[in-house]
C-alpha positions as CSV (number, residue, x, y, z in Angstrom):
1,X,-4.9,0.0,-37.5
2,X,-6.3,2.1,-40.3
3,X,-7.0,5.5,-38.7
4,X,-8.9,7.9,-41.0
5,X,-9.5,10.8,-38.6
6,X,-7.7,12.3,-35.7
7,X,-10.1,14.5,-33.6
8,X,-7.2,16.6,-32.2
9,X,-3.6,17.2,-33.2
10,X,-0.8,14.9,-34.5
11,X,2.6,15.8,-33.1
12,X,5.8,14.1,-34.2
13,X,8.4,15.9,-32.0
14,X,11.9,15.2,-30.7
15,X,12.3,11.6,-31.8
16,X,16.0,10.9,-31.9
17,X,15.9,7.6,-33.8
18,X,12.9,8.1,-36.1
19,X,14.0,8.0,-39.8
20,X,10.8,7.5,-41.7
21,X,7.1,8.2,-41.1
22,X,5.7,7.1,-44.4
23,X,3.6,4.3,-43.0
24,X,1.9,6.5,-40.4
25,X,-0.4,8.3,-42.8
26,X,-1.4,5.6,-45.2
27,X,-5.2,5.9,-44.3
28,X,-5.4,9.3,-42.6
29,X,-7.8,11.7,-44.2
30,X,-8.5,14.3,-41.6
31,X,-6.7,15.9,-38.7
32,X,-9.0,18.2,-36.7
33,X,-6.2,20.1,-35.1
34,X,-2.5,20.8,-35.9
35,X,0.1,18.6,-37.5
36,X,3.6,19.3,-36.2
37,X,6.8,17.5,-37.3
38,X,9.6,19.2,-35.3
39,X,13.0,18.4,-33.9
40,X,13.4,14.8,-35.3
41,X,17.2,14.6,-35.6
42,X,17.3,11.5,-37.8
43,X,14.3,12.0,-40.0
44,X,15.5,12.1,-43.7
45,X,12.3,11.9,-45.7
46,X,8.7,12.8,-45.2
47,X,6.6,10.9,-47.7
48,X,3.2,9.5,-47.4
49,X,0.0,11.2,-46.0
50,X,-1.3,11.3,-49.6
51,X,-4.9,10.6,-48.5
52,X,-4.8,13.5,-46.0
53,X,-7.4,16.0,-47.3
54,X,-8.0,18.4,-44.4
55,X,-6.1,20.0,-41.5
56,X,-8.3,21.9,-39.1
57,X,-5.3,23.7,-37.7
58,X,-1.8,24.3,-39.0
59,X,1.0,22.3,-40.5
60,X,4.5,23.0,-39.1
61,X,7.7,21.3,-40.3
62,X,10.5,22.7,-38.3
63,X,14.1,21.9,-37.3
64,X,14.5,18.5,-38.7
65,X,18.2,18.7,-39.5
66,X,18.6,15.7,-41.8
67,X,15.3,16.0,-43.7
68,X,16.2,16.1,-47.4
69,X,12.8,15.5,-49.0
70,X,9.3,16.7,-48.1
71,X,6.9,14.7,-50.4
72,X,3.5,13.3,-50.2
73,X,0.4,15.3,-49.0
74,X,-0.8,15.1,-52.6
75,X,-4.5,15.0,-51.5
76,X,-4.3,17.9,-49.0
77,X,-6.9,20.5,-50.0
78,X,-7.5,22.6,-46.9
79,X,-5.4,24.0,-44.1
80,X,-7.6,26.1,-41.8
81,X,-4.7,28.0,-40.3
82,X,-1.1,28.2,-41.6
83,X,1.8,26.3,-43.2
84,X,5.3,26.9,-41.9
85,X,8.3,25.0,-43.3
86,X,11.5,26.3,-41.6
87,X,14.9,25.5,-40.2
88,X,15.3,22.2,-42.1
89,X,18.9,22.8,-43.3
90,X,19.3,19.8,-45.5
91,X,15.8,20.1,-47.2
92,X,16.4,20.1,-50.9
93,X,13.1,19.2,-52.4
94,X,9.5,20.2,-51.6
95,X,7.2,18.1,-53.8
96,X,3.8,18.5,-52.1
97,X,0.5,20.3,-52.1
98,X,-0.6,19.7,-55.7
99,X,-4.3,19.6,-54.6
100,X,-4.1,22.5,-52.0
101,X,-6.8,25.1,-52.7
102,X,-7.3,26.8,-49.3
103,X,-5.0,28.2,-46.5
104,X,-6.9,30.1,-43.8
105,X,-3.9,32.3,-42.7
106,X,-0.5,32.2,-44.3
107,X,2.2,30.0,-45.9
108,X,5.9,30.4,-45.2
109,X,8.9,28.5,-46.5
110,X,11.9,30.1,-45.0
111,X,15.4,29.3,-43.8
112,X,15.8,25.9,-45.4
113,X,18.3,24.4,-47.9
114,X,15.7,24.2,-50.7
115,X,17.1,24.0,-54.3
116,X,14.1,22.6,-56.2
């Protein structure tokens, strides 16, 4: 299925075997609510979601202990609330948000292993 819009929120939370979500966002352009990726113990890379343009809520990337790379989201222009990237201890690279031009509240990257 090629979903372009989610009328509510997208939550990817506490999946103990999920390693990759790159195919989930191949056609997604709008999420009306929040997008949360939290507590996925085996997730190592977050790529994809390059067509996503607008988040009507917030983006939270939290406590994904094996996540090393946060990429994709190259088309994201608007986040109506906030962006929080925290407690991803192995996170080394954040290579996203090249089109981002509006955040409604705040943007925090804190308590990660980021080196680039």
